[in-house]
C-alpha positions in Angstrom: 27.1 -113.2 242.6 30.6 -112.1 241.5 30.5 -110.1 238.3 34.2 -109.5 238.3 35.5 -111.2 235.2 39.2 -110.3 235.7 41.4 -113.4 236.0 43.6 -111.9 238.8 42.3 -110.2 241.9 43.5 -106.7 242.7 46.0 -107.9 245.3 48.0 -109.6 242.5 47.4 -113.2 243.6 45.5 -115.7 241.5 42.4 -117.5 242.5 41.7 -121.2 242.8 38.2 -122.0 241.7 36.7 -125.2 243.2 33.6 -126.8 241.6 32.4 -130.4 241.2 35.6 -132.5 241.4 37.6 -129.8 239.7 40.0 -127.0 240.6 41.2 -124.2 238.4 44.2 -122.1 239.2 43.6 -119.1 237.1 47.1 -117.6 237.7 48.8 -120.7 236.4 46.0 -121.5 234.0 46.0 -125.0 235.4 43.0 -127.3 235.6 42.8 -130.3 237.8 40.0 -132.9 237.5 39.9 -135.5 240.3 43.4 -134.3 241.3 44.9 -134.9 237.8 46.2 -132.0 235.7 44.2 -131.8 232.5 45.2 -129.8 229.4 42.7 -127.4 228.0 42.9 -125.2 224.9 43.0 -121.4 225.3 39.4 -120.6 224.2 37.7 -123.3 226.3 39.9 -122.2 229.3 38.7 -118.6 228.8 35.1 -119.8 228.5 35.4 -121.7 231.8 36.8 -118.7 233.6 34.0 -116.5 232.2 31.4 -119.0 233.4 33.0 -119.4 236.8 33.2 -115.7 237.3 29.4 -115.5 236.9 28.9 -118.3 239.5 25.6 -119.8 238.4 24.3 -116.8 236.4 23.2 -117.5 232.9 25.6 -116.1 230.4 24.0 -115.4 227.0 25.6 -116.8 223.9 26.2 -113.2 222.7 27.9 -112.2 226.0 30.1 -115.3 225.8 31.0 -114.7 222.2 31.9 -111.1 222.9 34.0 -112.1 226.0 35.9 -115.0 224.3 36.3 -113.7 220.8 36.3 -109.9 221.2 36.1 -107.9 218.0 36.1 -111.0 215.9 33.4 -112.4 213.6 33.5 -116.2 214.2 31.1 -118.8 213.0 28.1 -119.6 215.2 29.5 -123.1 215.9 32.6 -121.9 217.7 30.9 -121.5 221.0 29.2 -125.0 221.0 32.6 -126.5 219.9 34.4 -124.8 222.8 31.6 -126.0 225.2 32.0 -129.5 223.9 35.8 -129.5 224.4 35.3 -128.1 227.9 32.7 -130.7 228.9 35.0 -133.5 227.5 37.9 -132.4 229.6 35.7 -131.9 232.7 34.1 -135.4 232.2 30.7 -133.7 232.1 28.8 -136.2 229.9 25.6 -135.7 231.9 25.9 -131.9 231.4 25.5 -131.2 235.1 28.6 -129.0 235.5 27.9 -126.8 232.4 24.2 -126.5 231.9 22.7 -125.4 228.6 19.8 -122.9 229.0 17.7 -123.5 225.9 17.9 -120.6 223.4 19.6 -118.4 226.0 23.1 -119.5 226.9 25.1 -121.5 229.5 25.8 -121.5 233.2 27.8 -123.4 235.8 25.2 -125.8 237.4 27.2 -126.8 240.5 28.3 -124.8 243.6 31.4 -122.8 243.0 33.9 -121.7 245.7 37.1 -119.8 245.4 40.1 -119.2 247.5 43.2 -117.1 247.1 45.9 -118.9 245.2 49.6 -118.7 245.9 51.2 -115.4 245.5 52.9 -114.8 242.2 56.7 -114.6 242.3 58.2 -111.2 243.0 60.4 -109.9 240.3 62.9 -107.0 240.5 63.5 -105.1 237.4 66.8 -103.2 236.9 66.7 -100.3 234.6 69.2 -100.4 231.8 72.0 -98.0 232.1 72.9 -95.7 229.4 76.2 -97.5 228.9 74.5 -100.8 228.1 72.3 -99.1 225.5 75.3 -97.4 224.0 77.2 -100.7 223.9 74.3 -102.4 222.1 74.1 -99.5 219.6 77.9 -99.7 219.1 77.6 -103.5 218.6 74.7 -103.0 216.0 76.8 -100.4 214.2 79.8 -102.7 214.1 77.7 -105.5 212.7 76.0 -103.2 210.2 79.4 -101.9 209.0 80.8 -105.5 208.8 77.7 -106.6 206.9 78.1 -103.7 204.4 81.8 -104.5 203.9 81.0 -108.2 203.3 78.3 -107.2 200.8 80.8 -104.9 199.0 83.5 -107.5 199.0 81.0 -110.1 197.6 80.0 -107.7 194.9 83.6 -106.9 194.0 84.5 -110.6 193.9 81.5 -111.3 191.6 82.6 -108.4 189.3 86.2 -109.5 189.2 85.2 -113.1 188.4 83.1 -111.9 185.5 85.8 -109.6 184.2 88.6 -112.1 184.5 86.6 -114.7 182.7 85.6 -112.5 179.8 87.0 -113.5 176.4 88.9 -110.2 176.0 90.7 -110.6 179.3 91.7 -114.2 178.3 93.3 -112.9 175.2 95.2 -110.3 177.1 96.4 -112.8 179.7 97.8 -115.1 176.9 99.7 -112.1 175.5 101.1 -111.4 178.9 102.3 -114.9 179.2 103.9 -114.8 175.8 105.6 -111.4 176.6 106.8 -112.6 180.0 108.3 -115.7 178.5 110.5 -113.7 176.1 
């Protein structure tokens, strides 16, 4: 029995789990049923991986709840709901693939094999040079100054429009027109 519940082996490659008429690529999180890719929600996918990693062992309801919803208090119906969604996607109406063990938990009821999946792509990471960090800081500083200046301009414009529309200023502007016309 394999008690390793990690999704990726230590060599960095994913595993492909084969059971019934299904294949699960745990690196890509892709499930195929009868050769067709089937979509599966996150929690039922995690539940399937947990059950597959135990390869036929009974997983108690408490163990599954702790593994799938760690540090969360969820309603008791969450686990049966996830099992139901999983069975529906697997086409397991007869409950042969995922067996219920009365008042205990669940297990995979068919033989499970696994093989090494394709290697994940290799990435090379370049460290950021100091100049790129300085350029980003300079850019942020420029935008901050521009934003501050626009805010100040907006405030000045609002103040000027209030002052120029005040009744006192309208009287002064009519006197200026009268004085200018003389």
